[in-house]
Backbone as JSON Lines, residues from 0, in Angstrom:
{"i":0,"aa":"M","n":[4.32,-12.0,-39.48],"ca":[4.89,-12.89,-40.47],"c":[3.98,-12.89,-41.7]}
{"i":1,"aa":"K","n":[4.58,-12.71,-42.84],"ca":[3.84,-12.72,-44.1],"c":[4.26,-13.95,-44.9]}
{"i":2,"aa":"Y","n":[3.26,-14.81,-45.19],"ca":[3.51,-16.04,-45.95],"c":[2.99,-15.89,-47.37]}
{"i":3,"aa":"F","n":[3.81,-16.31,-48.32],"ca":[3.42,-16.4,-49.72],"c":[3.18,-17.88,-49.98]}
{"i":4,"aa":"I","n":[1.97,-18.26,-50.36],"ca":[1.59,-19.67,-50.49],"c":[1.3,-19.97,-51.95]}
{"i":5,"aa":"A","n":[1.94,-21.04,-52.45],"ca":[1.74,-21.42,-53.86],"c":[1.74,-22.94,-53.98]}
{"i":6,"aa":"S","n":[1.14,-23.42,-55.06],"ca":[1.04,-24.85,-55.26],"c":[1.16,-25.2,-56.74]}
{"i":7,"aa":"D","n":[1.56,-26.42,-56.98],"ca":[1.48,-27.04,-58.31],"c":[2.26,-26.28,-59.39]}
{"i":8,"aa":"I","n":[3.56,-26.17,-59.18],"ca":[4.46,-25.59,-60.19],"c":[4.64,-26.55,-61.35]}
{"i":9,"aa":"H","n":[4.7,-27.83,-61.07],"ca":[4.79,-28.9,-62.07],"c":[5.91,-28.72,-63.09]}
{"i":10,"aa":"G","n":[7.06,-28.23,-62.63],"ca":[8.24,-28.16,-63.5],"c":[8.27,-27.02,-64.49]}
{"i":11,"aa":"S","n":[7.34,-26.08,-64.4],"ca":[7.3,-24.96,-65.34],"c":[8.29,-23.87,-64.92]}
{"i":12,"aa":"A","n":[9.37,-23.73,-65.66],"ca":[10.35,-22.69,-65.37],"c":[9.72,-21.31,-65.56]}
{"i":13,"aa":"Y","n":[8.88,-21.17,-66.57],"ca":[8.24,-19.9,-66.85],"c":[7.39,-19.44,-65.66]}
{"i":14,"aa":"Y","n":[6.5,-20.31,-65.19],"ca":[5.61,-19.92,-64.11],"c":[6.31,-19.91,-62.75]}
{"i":15,"aa":"C","n":[7.35,-20.7,-62.58],"ca":[8.14,-20.62,-61.36],"c":[8.8,-19.23,-61.27]}
{"i":16,"aa":"E","n":[9.33,-18.78,-62.38],"ca":[9.94,-17.44,-62.41],"c":[8.91,-16.36,-62.12]}
{"i":17,"aa":"K","n":[7.72,-16.48,-62.72],"ca":[6.64,-15.51,-62.46],"c":[6.23,-15.53,-60.99]}
{"i":18,"aa":"M","n":[6.17,-16.74,-60.41],"ca":[5.82,-16.88,-59.0],"c":[6.87,-16.21,-58.12]}
{"i":19,"aa":"L","n":[8.14,-16.42,-58.43],"ca":[9.21,-15.83,-57.63],"c":[9.27,-14.31,-57.78]}
{"i":20,"aa":"E","n":[8.92,-13.8,-58.95],"ca":[8.8,-12.35,-59.13],"c":[7.71,-11.8,-58.21]}
{"i":21,"aa":"A","n":[6.56,-12.49,-58.16],"ca":[5.46,-12.06,-57.29],"c":[5.87,-12.17,-55.82]}
{"i":22,"aa":"Y","n":[6.59,-13.23,-55.46],"ca":[7.08,-13.42,-54.09],"c":[7.96,-12.25,-53.67]}
{"i":23,"aa":"R","n":[8.89,-11.86,-54.54],"ca":[9.76,-10.73,-54.22],"c":[8.97,-9.42,-54.13]}
{"i":24,"aa":"K","n":[8.04,-9.24,-55.04],"ca":[7.22,-8.02,-55.04],"c":[6.37,-7.93,-53.77]}
{"i":25,"aa":"E","n":[5.86,-9.06,-53.31],"ca":[5.04,-9.1,-52.09],"c":[5.87,-8.87,-50.84]}
{"i":26,"aa":"E","n":[7.19,-9.05,-50.93],"ca":[8.1,-8.92,-49.79],"c":[7.66,-9.8,-48.62]}
{"i":27,"aa":"A","n":[7.32,-11.05,-48.93],"ca":[6.9,-12.02,-47.91],"c":[8.12,-12.53,-47.15]}
{"i":28,"aa":"D","n":[7.86,-13.02,-45.94],"ca":[8.93,-13.57,-45.09],"c":[9.26,-15.01,-45.45]}
{"i":29,"aa":"R","n":[8.26,-15.77,-45.87],"ca":[8.44,-17.18,-46.2],"c":[7.64,-17.55,-47.43]}
{"i":30,"aa":"L","n":[8.18,-18.5,-48.17],"ca":[7.5,-19.09,-49.33],"c":[7.03,-20.47,-48.91]}
{"i":31,"aa":"V","n":[5.71,-20.67,-48.87],"ca":[5.11,-21.96,-48.49],"c":[4.65,-22.63,-49.78]}
{"i":32,"aa":"L","n":[5.23,-23.8,-50.07],"ca":[4.89,-24.53,-51.29],"c":[4.07,-25.76,-50.92]}
{"i":33,"aa":"L","n":[2.94,-25.94,-51.59],"ca":[2.01,-27.01,-51.29],"c":[2.2,-28.23,-52.19]}
{"i":34,"aa":"G","n":[3.41,-28.44,-52.67],"ca":[3.73,-29.66,-53.4],"c":[3.57,-29.59,-54.9]}
{"i":35,"aa":"D","n":[3.94,-30.72,-55.53],"ca":[3.98,-30.89,-56.98],"c":[4.88,-29.84,-57.63]}
{"i":36,"aa":"L","n":[6.15,-29.93,-57.27],"ca":[7.12,-28.93,-57.7],"c":[7.71,-29.19,-59.08]}
{"i":37,"aa":"L","n":[8.14,-30.43,-59.36],"ca":[8.96,-30.68,-60.55],"c":[8.28,-31.47,-61.66]}
{"i":38,"aa":"Y","n":[7.49,-32.45,-61.33],"ca":[6.92,-33.36,-62.33],"c":[5.5,-32.92,-62.68]}
{"i":39,"aa":"H","n":[5.13,-33.05,-63.95],"ca":[3.82,-32.58,-64.39],"c":[2.7,-33.58,-64.13]}
{"i":40,"aa":"G","n":[3.02,-34.84,-63.89],"ca":[2.02,-35.86,-63.62],"c":[1.37,-36.38,-64.89]}
{"i":41,"aa":"P","n":[0.88,-37.61,-64.85],"ca":[0.33,-38.24,-66.05],"c":[-1.01,-37.68,-66.5]}
{"i":42,"aa":"R","n":[-1.72,-36.95,-65.63],"ca":[-3.04,-36.42,-66.0],"c":[-2.98,-35.02,-66.57]}
{"i":43,"aa":"N","n":[-1.8,-34.4,-66.49],"ca":[-1.66,-33.01,-66.95],"c":[-0.83,-32.94,-68.22]}
{"i":44,"aa":"D","n":[-1.15,-31.99,-69.07],"ca":[-0.29,-31.69,-70.2],"c":[0.98,-31.03,-69.67]}
{"i":45,"aa":"L","n":[2.03,-31.04,-70.48],"ca":[3.25,-30.35,-70.08],"c":[2.95,-28.86,-69.92]}
{"i":46,"aa":"P","n":[3.38,-28.27,-68.8],"ca":[3.16,-26.82,-68.64],"c":[4.14,-26.03,-69.5]}
{"i":47,"aa":"R","n":[3.87,-24.78,-69.65],"ca":[4.72,-23.87,-70.44],"c":[6.17,-23.93,-69.91]}
{"i":48,"aa":"D","n":[7.12,-24.04,-70.84],"ca":[8.55,-24.08,-70.52],"c":[8.87,-25.11,-69.44]}
{"i":49,"aa":"Y","n":[8.44,-26.34,-69.68],"ca":[8.7,-27.43,-68.75],"c":[10.21,-27.66,-68.68]}
{"i":50,"aa":"A","n":[10.8,-27.33,-67.53],"ca":[12.25,-27.43,-67.34],"c":[12.54,-27.66,-65.86]}
{"i":51,"aa":"P","n":[12.3,-28.87,-65.36],"ca":[12.48,-29.15,-63.94],"c":[13.87,-28.78,-63.4]}
{"i":52,"aa":"K","n":[14.92,-28.96,-64.19],"ca":[16.26,-28.62,-63.7],"c":[16.39,-27.12,-63.43]}
{"i":53,"aa":"R","n":[15.74,-26.32,-64.23],"ca":[15.75,-24.87,-64.01],"c":[14.93,-24.52,-62.76]}
{"i":54,"aa":"V","n":[13.81,-25.2,-62.57],"ca":[12.98,-24.98,-61.38],"c":[13.79,-25.35,-60.12]}
{"i":55,"aa":"I","n":[14.51,-26.45,-60.18],"ca":[15.37,-26.86,-59.06],"c":[16.34,-25.74,-58.71]}
{"i":56,"aa":"E","n":[16.99,-25.21,-59.72],"ca":[17.97,-24.14,-59.52],"c":[17.32,-22.9,-58.88]}
{"i":57,"aa":"M","n":[16.16,-22.5,-59.4],"ca":[15.49,-21.3,-58.88],"c":[15.05,-21.49,-57.44]}
{"i":58,"aa":"L","n":[14.49,-22.66,-57.12],"ca":[14.0,-22.9,-55.77],"c":[15.14,-23.09,-54.78]}
{"i":59,"aa":"N","n":[16.21,-23.77,-55.2],"ca":[17.35,-23.97,-54.3],"c":[18.0,-22.65,-53.89]}
{"i":60,"aa":"E","n":[17.91,-21.64,-54.76],"ca":[18.44,-20.33,-54.4],"c":[17.72,-19.72,-53.2]}
{"i":61,"aa":"L","n":[16.5,-20.19,-52.93],"ca":[15.69,-19.66,-51.82],"c":[15.5,-20.7,-50.73]}
{"i":62,"aa":"K","n":[16.36,-21.69,-50.66],"ca":[16.18,-22.82,-49.76],"c":[15.95,-22.43,-48.3]}
{"i":63,"aa":"N","n":[16.5,-21.33,-47.85],"ca":[16.33,-20.91,-46.46],"c":[15.04,-20.14,-46.21]}
{"i":64,"aa":"E","n":[14.26,-19.92,-47.26],"ca":[13.0,-19.18,-47.14],"c":[11.78,-20.05,-47.4]}
{"i":65,"aa":"I","n":[12.0,-21.33,-47.74],"ca":[10.91,-22.2,-48.19],"c":[10.48,-23.18,-47.11]}
{"i":66,"aa":"F","n":[9.16,-23.27,-46.91],"ca":[8.51,-24.36,-46.19],"c":[7.74,-25.13,-47.26]}
{"i":67,"aa":"C","n":[7.81,-26.46,-47.24],"ca":[7.18,-27.22,-48.31],"c":[6.55,-28.5,-47.77]}
{"i":68,"aa":"V","n":[5.43,-28.89,-48.35],"ca":[4.83,-30.19,-48.09],"c":[4.85,-31.0,-49.39]}
{"i":69,"aa":"R","n":[4.72,-32.3,-49.24],"ca":[4.84,-33.22,-50.37],"c":[3.55,-33.32,-51.16]}
{"i":70,"aa":"G","n":[3.69,-33.2,-52.48],"ca":[2.55,-33.42,-53.37],"c":[2.56,-34.84,-53.89]}
{"i":71,"aa":"N","n":[1.48,-35.23,-54.56],"ca":[1.4,-36.59,-55.09],"c":[2.38,-36.84,-56.23]}
{"i":72,"aa":"C","n":[2.95,-35.8,-56.82],"ca":[3.96,-35.96,-57.88],"c":[5.38,-35.81,-57.36]}
{"i":73,"aa":"D","n":[5.56,-35.58,-56.05],"ca":[6.89,-35.4,-55.46],"c":[7.4,-36.72,-54.9]}
{"i":74,"aa":"T","n":[8.7,-37.0,-55.09],"ca":[9.27,-38.28,-54.68],"c":[10.59,-38.08,-53.94]}
{"i":75,"aa":"E","n":[11.11,-39.19,-53.44],"ca":[12.41,-39.16,-52.77],"c":[13.51,-38.72,-53.73]}
{"i":76,"aa":"V","n":[13.37,-39.04,-55.0],"ca":[14.35,-38.61,-56.0],"c":[14.38,-37.09,-56.09]}
{"i":77,"aa":"D","n":[13.21,-36.46,-56.01],"ca":[13.15,-35.0,-56.03],"c":[13.88,-34.42,-54.82]}
{"i":78,"aa":"Q","n":[13.73,-35.09,-53.67],"ca":[14.39,-34.61,-52.46],"c":[15.91,-34.65,-52.61]}
{"i":79,"aa":"M","n":[16.41,-35.55,-53.43],"ca":[17.86,-35.66,-53.64],"c":[18.44,-34.44,-54.34]}
{"i":80,"aa":"V","n":[17.63,-33.71,-55.09],"ca":[18.13,-32.56,-55.85],"c":[17.68,-31.22,-55.26]}
{"i":81,"aa":"L","n":[16.67,-31.25,-54.4],"ca":[16.2,-30.02,-53.76],"c":[16.86,-29.88,-52.4]}
{"i":82,"aa":"E","n":[17.29,-28.69,-52.07],"ca":[18.09,-28.45,-50.86],"c":[17.26,-27.98,-49.67]}
{"i":83,"aa":"F","n":[15.97,-28.24,-49.69],"ca":[15.06,-27.93,-48.59],"c":[14.1,-29.11,-48.45]}
{"i":84,"aa":"P","n":[13.59,-29.38,-47.25],"ca":[12.71,-30.53,-47.06],"c":[11.42,-30.42,-47.86]}
{"i":85,"aa":"I","n":[11.04,-31.52,-48.55],"ca":[9.81,-31.53,-49.34],"c":[8.91,-32.72,-49.05]}
{"i":86,"aa":"L","n":[9.3,-33.63,-48.16],"ca":[8.6,-34.9,-48.04],"c":[7.6,-34.99,-46.89]}
{"i":87,"aa":"A","n":[7.34,-33.91,-46.18],"ca":[6.34,-33.93,-45.1],"c":[4.94,-33.95,-45.71]}
{"i":88,"aa":"D","n":[4.07,-34.77,-45.15],"ca":[2.69,-34.81,-45.64],"c":[1.88,-33.59,-45.22]}
{"i":89,"aa":"Y","n":[2.32,-32.93,-44.15],"ca":[1.61,-31.75,-43.69],"c":[2.51,-30.89,-42.82]}
{"i":90,"aa":"A","n":[2.06,-29.67,-42.59],"ca":[2.7,-28.74,-41.65],"c":[1.58,-27.96,-40.98]}
{"i":91,"aa":"L","n":[1.9,-27.32,-39.87],"ca":[0.92,-26.49,-39.17],"c":[1.43,-25.06,-39.08]}
{"i":92,"aa":"L","n":[0.54,-24.12,-39.33],"ca":[0.84,-22.71,-39.14],"c":[-0.11,-22.17,-38.08]}
{"i":93,"aa":"D","n":[0.32,-21.16,-37.38],"ca":[-0.52,-20.5,-36.38],"c":[-1.5,-19.59,-37.12]}
{"i":94,"aa":"G","n":[-2.79,-19.88,-36.98],"ca":[-3.81,-19.08,-37.64],"c":[-4.35,-17.95,-36.78]}
{"i":95,"aa":"G","n":[-3.8,-17.78,-35.58],"ca":[-4.28,-16.73,-34.68],"c":[-5.51,-17.16,-33.91]}
{"i":96,"aa":"N","n":[-5.73,-16.55,-32.75],"ca":[-6.9,-16.86,-31.91],"c":[-7.13,-18.35,-31.72]}
{"i":97,"aa":"R","n":[-6.05,-19.08,-31.44],"ca":[-6.1,-20.52,-31.16],"c":[-6.59,-21.35,-32.35]}
{"i":98,"aa":"R","n":[-6.45,-20.83,-33.53],"ca":[-6.82,-21.58,-34.74],"c":[-5.56,-22.15,-35.37]}
{"i":99,"aa":"A","n":[-5.67,-23.35,-35.86],"ca":[-4.55,-23.97,-36.56],"c":[-4.82,-23.92,-38.06]}
{"i":100,"aa":"V","n":[-3.76,-23.75,-38.82],"ca":[-3.85,-23.85,-40.27],"c":[-3.12,-25.14,-40.64]}
{"i":101,"aa":"F","n":[-3.87,-26.13,-41.08],"ca":[-3.32,-27.42,-41.48],"c":[-2.95,-27.31,-42.95]}
{"i":102,"aa":"V","n":[-1.65,-27.37,-43.24],"ca":[-1.12,-27.16,-44.59],"c":[-0.73,-28.51,-45.18]}
{"i":103,"aa":"T","n":[-1.28,-28.84,-46.33],"ca":[-1.0,-30.12,-46.97],"c":[-1.2,-29.96,-48.48]}
{"i":104,"aa":"H","n":[-0.9,-31.02,-49.24],"ca":[-1.09,-30.92,-50.68],"c":[-2.55,-31.09,-51.09]}
{"i":105,"aa":"G","n":[-3.23,-32.06,-50.48],"ca":[-4.65,-32.26,-50.78],"c":[-4.99,-33.63,-51.32]}
{"i":106,"aa":"H","n":[-3.99,-34.43,-51.67],"ca":[-4.29,-35.75,-52.2],"c":[-4.57,-36.77,-51.1]}
{"i":107,"aa":"K","n":[-4.05,-36.54,-49.89],"ca":[-4.33,-37.43,-48.75],"c":[-5.37,-36.8,-47.82]}
{"i":108,"aa":"Y","n":[-5.13,-35.56,-47.44],"ca":[-6.04,-34.85,-46.53],"c":[-6.76,-33.78,-47.33]}
{"i":109,"aa":"N","n":[-8.1,-33.77,-47.22],"ca":[-8.93,-32.81,-47.93],"c":[-10.3,-32.78,-47.27]}
{"i":110,"aa":"L","n":[-11.27,-32.09,-47.84],"ca":[-12.59,-32.02,-47.23],"c":[-13.27,-33.38,-47.13]}
{"i":111,"aa":"S","n":[-12.93,-34.31,-48.0],"ca":[-13.51,-35.65,-47.96],"c":[-12.74,-36.58,-47.03]}
{"i":112,"aa":"A","n":[-11.52,-36.22,-46.67],"ca":[-10.67,-37.02,-45.78],"c":[-9.94,-36.06,-44.85]}
{"i":113,"aa":"L","n":[-10.69,-35.53,-43.89],"ca":[-10.13,-34.51,-43.0],"c":[-9.1,-35.09,-42.04]}
{"i":114,"aa":"P","n":[-8.04,-34.33,-41.8],"ca":[-7.12,-34.69,-40.72],"c":[-7.81,-34.34,-39.4]}
{"i":115,"aa":"P","n":[-7.21,-34.72,-38.25],"ca":[-7.8,-34.3,-36.98],"c":[-7.81,-32.78,-36.86]}
{"i":116,"aa":"M","n":[-8.99,-32.22,-36.85],"ca":[-9.16,-30.77,-36.78],"c":[-10.38,-30.47,-35.92]}
{"i":117,"aa":"K","n":[-10.42,-29.26,-35.37],"ca":[-11.61,-28.85,-34.63],"c":[-12.24,-27.65,-35.32]}
{"i":118,"aa":"A","n":[-13.48,-27.4,-34.98],"ca":[-14.21,-26.28,-35.58],"c":[-13.39,-25.0,-35.42]}
{"i":119,"aa":"G","n":[-13.31,-24.23,-36.49],"ca":[-12.55,-22.99,-36.5],"c":[-11.19,-23.13,-37.15]}
{"i":120,"aa":"D","n":[-10.69,-24.38,-37.26],"ca":[-9.4,-24.6,-37.91],"c":[-9.53,-24.4,-39.42]}
{"i":121,"aa":"I","n":[-8.38,-24.27,-40.05],"ca":[-8.33,-24.0,-41.49],"c":[-7.55,-25.11,-42.19]}
{"i":122,"aa":"L","n":[-8.13,-25.67,-43.22],"ca":[-7.46,-26.66,-44.07],"c":[-7.0,-25.94,-45.32]}
{"i":123,"aa":"L","n":[-5.69,-25.92,-45.54],"ca":[-5.1,-25.23,-46.69],"c":[-4.4,-26.25,-47.56]}
{"i":124,"aa":"H","n":[-4.89,-26.41,-48.78],"ca":[-4.21,-27.34,-49.7],"c":[-4.36,-26.93,-51.15]}
{"i":125,"aa":"G","n":[-3.49,-27.49,-51.98],"ca":[-3.51,-27.28,-53.42],"c":[-4.17,-28.48,-54.08]}
{"i":126,"aa":"H","n":[-3.46,-29.11,-55.0],"ca":[-3.82,-30.37,-55.67],"c":[-4.92,-30.24,-56.71]}
{"i":127,"aa":"T","n":[-5.99,-29.52,-56.44],"ca":[-7.1,-29.44,-57.4],"c":[-6.85,-28.45,-58.52]}
{"i":128,"aa":"H","n":[-5.89,-27.53,-58.31],"ca":[-5.56,-26.48,-59.27],"c":[-6.68,-25.45,-59.4]}
{"i":129,"aa":"I","n":[-7.58,-25.41,-58.41],"ca":[-8.72,-24.49,-58.44],"c":[-8.75,-23.68,-57.14]}
{"i":130,"aa":"P","n":[-8.66,-22.36,-57.2],"ca":[-8.75,-21.55,-55.99],"c":[-10.08,-21.83,-55.27]}
{"i":131,"aa":"A","n":[-10.03,-21.87,-53.94],"ca":[-11.25,-22.16,-53.19],"c":[-11.23,-21.46,-51.84]}
{"i":132,"aa":"C","n":[-12.42,-21.14,-51.38],"ca":[-12.64,-20.59,-50.05],"c":[-14.05,-21.03,-49.66]}
{"i":133,"aa":"E","n":[-14.15,-22.03,-48.78],"ca":[-15.46,-22.5,-48.35],"c":[-15.37,-23.05,-46.93]}
{"i":134,"aa":"T","n":[-16.5,-23.05,-46.25],"ca":[-16.56,-23.57,-44.89],"c":[-17.55,-24.72,-44.85]}
{"i":135,"aa":"K","n":[-17.14,-25.82,-44.21],"ca":[-17.98,-27.0,-44.1],"c":[-17.8,-27.57,-42.69]}
{"i":136,"aa":"D","n":[-18.9,-27.71,-41.97],"ca":[-18.88,-28.27,-40.61],"c":[-17.88,-27.55,-39.71]}
{"i":137,"aa":"G","n":[-17.77,-26.23,-39.86],"ca":[-16.91,-25.44,-39.01],"c":[-15.45,-25.39,-39.42]}
{"i":138,"aa":"I","n":[-15.09,-26.14,-40.45],"ca":[-13.72,-26.15,-40.98],"c":[-13.7,-25.3,-42.24]}
{"i":139,"aa":"T","n":[-12.75,-24.38,-42.33],"ca":[-12.62,-23.56,-43.53],"c":[-11.56,-24.18,-44.43]}
{"i":140,"aa":"Y","n":[-11.91,-24.35,-45.69],"ca":[-11.01,-24.91,-46.7],"c":[-10.58,-23.79,-47.64]}
{"i":141,"aa":"L","n":[-9.26,-23.64,-47.79],"ca":[-8.7,-22.65,-48.7],"c":[-7.74,-23.34,-49.67]}
{"i":142,"aa":"N","n":[-7.72,-22.86,-50.9],"ca":[-6.83,-23.4,-51.92],"c":[-6.32,-22.22,-52.75]}
{"i":143,"aa":"P","n":[-4.99,-22.1,-52.91],"ca":[-4.44,-20.98,-53.69],"c":[-4.57,-21.17,-55.2]}
{"i":144,"aa":"G","n":[-5.01,-22.35,-55.66],"ca":[-5.03,-22.64,-57.09],"c":[-3.66,-23.12,-57.53]}
{"i":145,"aa":"S","n":[-3.4,-23.05,-58.81],"ca":[-2.14,-23.55,-59.37],"c":[-1.34,-22.42,-59.98]}
{"i":146,"aa":"V","n":[-0.03,-22.48,-59.76],"ca":[0.87,-21.52,-60.38],"c":[0.93,-21.76,-61.89]}
{"i":147,"aa":"S","n":[1.02,-23.03,-62.31],"ca":[1.32,-23.3,-63.73],"c":[0.19,-23.93,-64.54]}
{"i":148,"aa":"I","n":[-0.69,-24.7,-63.91],"ca":[-1.73,-25.4,-64.66],"c":[-3.09,-25.17,-63.99]}
{"i":149,"aa":"P","n":[-3.61,-23.95,-64.04],"ca":[-4.91,-23.7,-63.4],"c":[-6.02,-24.45,-64.14]}
{"i":150,"aa":"K","n":[-7.04,-24.8,-63.39],"ca":[-8.18,-25.52,-63.99],"c":[-9.47,-24.75,-63.78]}
{"i":151,"aa":"E","n":[-10.49,-25.14,-64.53],"ca":[-11.83,-24.53,-64.49],"c":[-11.78,-23.02,-64.72]}
{"i":152,"aa":"N","n":[-10.99,-22.62,-65.7],"ca":[-10.88,-21.22,-66.11],"c":[-10.4,-20.28,-65.01]}
{"i":153,"aa":"S","n":[-9.68,-20.82,-64.02],"ca":[-9.12,-19.97,-62.97],"c":[-7.79,-19.39,-63.44]}
{"i":154,"aa":"A","n":[-7.34,-18.37,-62.73],"ca":[-6.08,-17.7,-63.07],"c":[-4.89,-18.47,-62.51]}
{"i":155,"aa":"H","n":[-3.72,-18.24,-63.08],"ca":[-2.47,-18.69,-62.47],"c":[-2.38,-17.89,-61.17]}
{"i":156,"aa":"S","n":[-2.33,-18.58,-60.01],"ca":[-2.54,-17.83,-58.78],"c":[-1.71,-18.32,-57.6]}
{"i":157,"aa":"Y","n":[-1.74,-17.5,-56.55],"ca":[-1.07,-17.78,-55.28],"c":[-1.9,-17.15,-54.17]}
{"i":158,"aa":"M","n":[-1.43,-17.3,-52.93],"ca":[-2.15,-16.76,-51.79],"c":[-1.17,-16.1,-50.83]}
{"i":159,"aa":"I","n":[-1.6,-15.04,-50.2],"ca":[-0.85,-14.37,-49.13],"c":[-1.6,-14.59,-47.83]}
{"i":160,"aa":"F","n":[-0.86,-14.92,-46.77],"ca":[-1.43,-15.02,-45.43],"c":[-0.65,-14.07,-44.53]}
{"i":161,"aa":"E","n":[-1.35,-13.03,-44.06],"ca":[-0.72,-12.04,-43.21],"c":[-1.75,-11.44,-42.26]}
{"i":162,"aa":"N","n":[-1.39,-11.32,-40.99],"ca":[-2.26,-10.73,-39.97],"c":[-3.65,-11.36,-39.95]}
{"i":163,"aa":"G","n":[-3.71,-12.68,-40.09],"ca":[-4.98,-13.4,-40.01],"c":[-5.83,-13.33,-41.26]}
{"i":164,"aa":"V","n":[-5.33,-12.75,-42.33],"ca":[-6.1,-12.61,-43.57],"c":[-5.42,-13.37,-44.69]}
{"i":165,"aa":"F","n":[-6.22,-14.19,-45.39],"ca":[-5.75,-14.89,-46.59],"c":[-6.26,-14.12,-47.8]}
{"i":166,"aa":"T","n":[-5.35,-13.81,-48.72],"ca":[-5.72,-13.11,-49.95],"c":[-5.24,-13.93,-51.13]}
{"i":167,"aa":"N","n":[-6.17,-14.35,-51.96],"ca":[-5.84,-15.09,-53.17],"c":[-5.64,-14.09,-54.29]}
{"i":168,"aa":"K","n":[-4.52,-14.23,-55.02],"ca":[-4.19,-13.3,-56.1],"c":[-3.75,-14.04,-57.35]}
{"i":169,"aa":"S","n":[-4.01,-13.42,-58.48],"ca":[-3.46,-13.92,-59.73],"c":[-1.97,-13.58,-59.77]}
{"i":170,"aa":"L","n":[-1.22,-14.25,-60.62],"ca":[0.21,-13.94,-60.73],"c":[0.45,-12.5,-61.17]}
{"i":171,"aa":"D","n":[-0.56,-11.86,-61.73],"ca":[-0.46,-10.45,-62.09],"c":[-0.68,-9.54,-60.89]}
{"i":172,"aa":"G","n":[-1.03,-10.11,-59.72],"ca":[-1.23,-9.32,-58.51],"c":[-2.66,-8.9,-58.26]}
{"i":173,"aa":"E","n":[-3.59,-9.32,-59.12],"ca":[-4.99,-8.94,-58.97],"c":[-5.64,-9.82,-57.9]}
{"i":174,"aa":"T","n":[-6.34,-9.21,-56.93],"ca":[-7.0,-9.95,-55.86],"c":[-8.2,-10.71,-56.41]}
{"i":175,"aa":"V","n":[-8.26,-12.01,-56.09],"ca":[-9.39,-12.85,-56.49],"c":[-10.4,-12.94,-55.35]}
{"i":176,"aa":"F","n":[-9.94,-13.21,-54.12],"ca":[-10.8,-13.2,-52.94],"c":[-9.96,-13.01,-51.69]}
{"i":177,"aa":"R","n":[-10.64,-12.63,-50.58],"ca":[-10.01,-12.48,-49.27],"c":[-10.82,-13.26,-48.25]}
{"i":178,"aa":"F","n":[-10.11,-13.78,-47.25],"ca":[-10.77,-14.48,-46.16],"c":[-10.05,-14.13,-44.87]}
{"i":179,"aa":"S","n":[-10.79,-13.69,-43.86],"ca":[-10.2,-13.35,-42.57],"c":[-10.33,-14.55,-41.64]}
{"i":180,"aa":"A","n":[-9.2,-15.06,-41.18],"ca":[-9.18,-16.2,-40.27],"c":[-9.85,-15.84,-38.94]}
{"i":181,"aa":"E","n":[-9.88,-14.58,-38.6],"ca":[-10.46,-14.14,-37.33],"c":[-11.99,-14.17,-37.38]}
{"i":182,"aa":"S","n":[-12.57,-14.27,-38.58],"ca":[-14.03,-14.23,-38.68],"c":[-14.65,-15.62,-38.67]}
{"i":183,"aa":"C","n":[-13.87,-16.65,-38.45],"ca":[-14.43,-18.02,-38.41],"c":[-15.43,-18.15,-37.28]}
């Protein structure tokens, strides 16, 4: 199974389209969205081509391919227009070799507020808009960065998870870093 993981679209039709182009090019089996799909939030400037209705249309076309968790900018109103579930606080993916990948947005569960996890598990979240790969107390934290509003001079980016390997890439397809879940 090949997962395409992205976070923080924030209503940008331009970057949603770029993300979906990369998703198709990667030929992934599923699109995993880490929240903050439609609204830009009060702390962020409007992203390029802010058009939530267009983002709704593009994402609904792939409703049977999307797994999604709720971001701090996602609401019940958003669920009324999106045709796939978006309100779960977390999901779990099989990380191989008895490792769990805890998938969340990052505003509730993060390195400072860990969910129940054991050494070797992987915490995967967005929210910070900064790509990350670090291990703390036996827990590996990964972040794909942001599709539309990257921070700290990072690229507009996403992540691929396939065969136990996480690969962070810019929307242009350039590899930023790799992490093997089997090497925990």
